[in-house]
C-alpha positions as CSV (number, residue, x, y, z in Angstrom):
1,M,-29.2,20.9,-5.5
2,K,-29.4,17.2,-4.6
3,N,-25.6,17.2,-4.0
4,R,-25.9,20.3,-1.8
5,A,-28.7,18.8,0.2
6,H,-26.7,15.5,0.7
7,L,-23.7,17.5,1.8
8,S,-25.8,19.6,4.2
9,V,-27.2,16.5,5.9
10,V,-23.8,14.9,6.3
11,S,-22.3,18.2,7.6
12,A,-25.1,18.5,10.1
13,L,-24.4,15.0,11.4
14,V,-20.7,15.6,11.7
15,L,-21.3,19.0,13.5
16,A,-23.6,17.1,16.0
17,L,-20.9,14.5,16.5
18,S,-18.3,17.2,17.2
19,F,-20.6,19.0,19.7
20,V,-21.2,15.6,21.6
21,A,-17.5,14.9,21.7
22,L,-16.6,18.4,22.9
23,S,-19.4,18.6,25.5
24,G,-18.2,15.3,26.9
25,L,-14.6,16.3,27.0
26,H,-15.4,19.6,28.7
27,A,-17.7,17.9,31.3
28,A,-15.2,15.2,32.3
29,P,-12.5,17.6,33.7
30,L,-15.1,19.5,35.8
31,Q,-16.2,16.2,37.5
32,G,-12.5,15.4,38.0
33,N,-11.9,18.8,39.7
34,K,-14.8,18.3,42.1
35,S,-13.5,14.9,42.9
36,A,-10.0,16.3,43.5
37,E,-11.5,18.9,45.9
38,R,-13.4,16.3,47.9
39,T,-10.3,14.1,48.2
40,D,-7.9,16.9,49.0
41,N,-7.2,15.8,52.5
42,K,-7.2,12.0,51.8
43,K,-4.3,9.7,51.1
44,T,-2.7,9.3,47.6
45,E,-4.3,5.8,47.3
46,Q,-7.7,7.3,47.8
47,K,-7.1,9.9,45.1
48,S,-6.1,7.2,42.6
49,A,-9.2,5.2,43.5
50,A,-11.4,8.3,43.0
51,A,-9.9,8.9,39.5
52,T,-11.2,5.5,38.4
53,P,-14.8,6.5,37.7
54,D,-13.6,9.5,35.6
55,Q,-11.4,7.1,33.5
56,R,-14.5,4.9,33.1
57,Q,-16.5,7.8,32.0
58,M,-14.0,8.9,29.5
59,R,-13.9,5.4,28.0
60,D,-17.7,5.4,27.8
61,L,-17.6,8.8,26.1
62,D,-15.0,7.5,23.6
63,E,-17.1,4.5,22.8
64,Q,-20.2,6.7,22.2
65,V,-18.1,9.0,19.9
66,Q,-16.9,6.0,17.9
67,Q,-20.5,4.6,17.7
68,T,-21.8,8.1,16.5
69,K,-19.0,8.2,13.8
70,S,-20.0,4.8,12.6
71,D,-23.6,5.8,12.4
72,V,-22.7,9.0,10.4
73,L,-20.7,7.0,7.9
74,S,-23.5,4.5,7.6
75,I,-26.1,7.2,7.0
76,A,-23.7,8.8,4.4
77,A,-23.5,5.5,2.5
78,E,-27.2,5.2,2.5
79,L,-27.6,8.7,1.2
80,N,-25.2,7.9,-1.6
81,Q,-27.1,4.8,-2.6
82,L,-30.4,6.7,-2.5
83,E,-28.9,9.6,-4.6
84,E,-27.7,7.1,-7.1
85,K,-31.1,5.5,-7.4
86,L,-32.7,8.9,-8.0
87,L,-30.0,10.1,-10.5
88,Y,-29.8,6.8,-12.4
89,P,-33.2,4.9,-12.5
90,S,-32.9,1.2,-13.4
91,E,-34.7,1.6,-16.8
92,T,-32.0,4.0,-18.0
93,Q,-28.9,3.1,-15.9
94,V,-25.7,1.8,-17.5
95,A,-22.5,1.1,-15.6
96,I,-19.1,0.3,-17.1
97,F,-16.4,-1.5,-15.2
98,V,-12.6,-1.9,-16.1
99,A,-10.5,-5.0,-15.2
100,L,-7.0,-6.2,-16.2
101,A,-6.6,-9.6,-17.7
102,K,-5.3,-12.0,-15.2
103,G,-1.4,-12.1,-15.1
104,D,-1.1,-9.3,-17.6
105,E,1.8,-7.0,-17.0
106,L,0.5,-4.1,-19.0
107,R,0.9,-0.7,-17.2
108,L,-2.4,0.8,-17.7
109,D,-2.2,4.6,-17.7
110,A,-5.5,5.9,-18.9
111,V,-8.9,4.8,-20.3
112,R,-11.3,7.0,-22.3
113,L,-14.9,6.0,-23.0
114,Q,-17.3,7.4,-25.7
115,I,-21.0,6.4,-25.9
116,D,-22.6,7.3,-29.2
117,G,-19.7,9.6,-30.0
118,Q,-19.8,11.5,-26.7
119,L,-16.9,11.4,-24.2
120,V,-18.4,10.2,-21.0
121,A,-15.3,9.2,-19.0
122,H,-11.5,9.8,-19.0
123,Y,-9.6,8.2,-16.1
124,I,-5.9,8.3,-15.3
125,Y,-4.6,5.5,-13.0
126,S,-2.3,5.9,-10.1
127,A,0.3,3.3,-9.1
128,K,-1.9,2.0,-6.2
129,E,-5.0,1.7,-8.5
130,L,-3.0,-0.2,-11.1
131,E,-1.6,-2.6,-8.4
132,A,-5.3,-3.1,-7.2
133,L,-6.4,-4.0,-10.8
134,R,-3.5,-6.5,-11.1
135,K,-4.6,-8.2,-8.0
136,G,-8.0,-8.8,-9.5
137,G,-9.8,-5.6,-8.6
138,V,-12.5,-4.2,-10.8
139,Q,-13.1,-0.4,-11.2
140,R,-16.4,1.2,-11.9
141,I,-15.2,3.9,-14.4
142,Y,-18.7,5.2,-15.5
143,V,-22.3,5.2,-14.4
144,G,-24.9,7.2,-16.4
145,N,-28.2,7.1,-18.3
146,V,-29.0,5.9,-21.8
147,A,-32.3,5.1,-23.6
148,T,-33.3,1.6,-24.4
149,G,-31.9,0.2,-27.6
150,D,-28.5,-0.1,-29.2
151,H,-25.6,2.1,-28.4
152,K,-22.0,2.4,-29.7
153,L,-19.2,2.2,-27.2
154,N,-15.7,3.3,-28.1
155,V,-12.8,2.4,-25.7
156,L,-9.5,4.1,-25.9
157,V,-6.6,2.7,-23.8
158,D,-3.1,4.2,-23.2
159,G,-0.4,2.4,-21.3
160,K,3.1,0.9,-21.5
161,L,4.3,-2.6,-22.2
162,K,6.8,-4.5,-20.1
163,S,9.5,-3.7,-22.7
164,G,8.8,0.1,-22.1
165,S,7.1,0.6,-25.4
166,D,3.9,2.8,-25.6
167,F,0.7,0.9,-25.9
168,N,-2.3,2.6,-27.5
169,R,-5.5,0.8,-28.6
170,T,-9.0,1.7,-29.7
171,E,-11.8,-0.7,-29.9
172,H,-15.4,-0.2,-31.0
173,F,-18.3,-2.1,-29.5
174,T,-22.1,-2.1,-29.6
175,F,-24.3,-2.9,-26.5
176,H,-28.0,-3.2,-26.1
177,K,-29.9,-1.4,-23.3
178,E,-33.0,-3.1,-22.0
179,V,-35.5,-1.9,-19.4
180,K,-33.2,-2.8,-16.5
181,P,-29.7,-1.8,-15.3
182,K,-26.9,-2.5,-17.8
183,L,-23.6,-3.6,-16.4
184,V,-20.7,-3.8,-18.9
185,E,-17.2,-5.0,-18.1
186,L,-14.2,-4.1,-20.1
187,T,-11.2,-6.4,-19.8
188,V,-7.8,-4.9,-20.9
189,A,-4.7,-6.8,-21.8
190,G,-1.5,-6.1,-23.7
191,P,-0.3,-8.0,-26.8
192,D,2.2,-9.9,-24.7
193,A,-0.6,-11.8,-23.1
194,G,-1.6,-13.3,-26.5
195,S,-5.2,-12.2,-26.1
196,T,-7.5,-9.6,-27.5
197,P,-6.4,-6.2,-26.1
198,I,-9.9,-5.1,-25.1
199,T,-12.9,-7.4,-24.6
200,L,-16.4,-6.6,-23.7
201,G,-18.5,-8.6,-21.4
202,E,-21.6,-8.3,-19.1
203,L,-21.9,-8.7,-15.4
């Protein structure tokens, strides 16, 4: 129901934006027509000069539409943040991030996560996402709620090595949840990098 309310608010704002834009676009031609009637018997230069205020009005309308779009996006972002705080309170929130080891040439295909034996995430990477990770990007693959205390985290990685060979690895970790948000980072690397394939760290 929270998601529906969120979508309803954003949809209402977008509809309001569309109404403003359409109203302005319909109003401008009417004023242009009146101006054309008044200047019917004037010289061509005077007609061109009379069109300038209409052009200025259209520019002002366009600026208002762009500003309204920006406001709608800002409100949507704030709603997303509020929704996340309500769904994932700080005392139970855990977020898990994935990064590639610097300079590693592993083609990461998929990552699966299990917390306390339950599958919580299964993500398949596109070529663009892989490129972003290779450039130092970090992906939040999971956010959820767990109780305070110790928890088991199983990480399953599928990919391909530079040689074209399949790469599959599973690692088991334990993390401790305190009464504050828990931010965990998984760094993935292939055997060619000479490092541990999957390492666990905290942010």
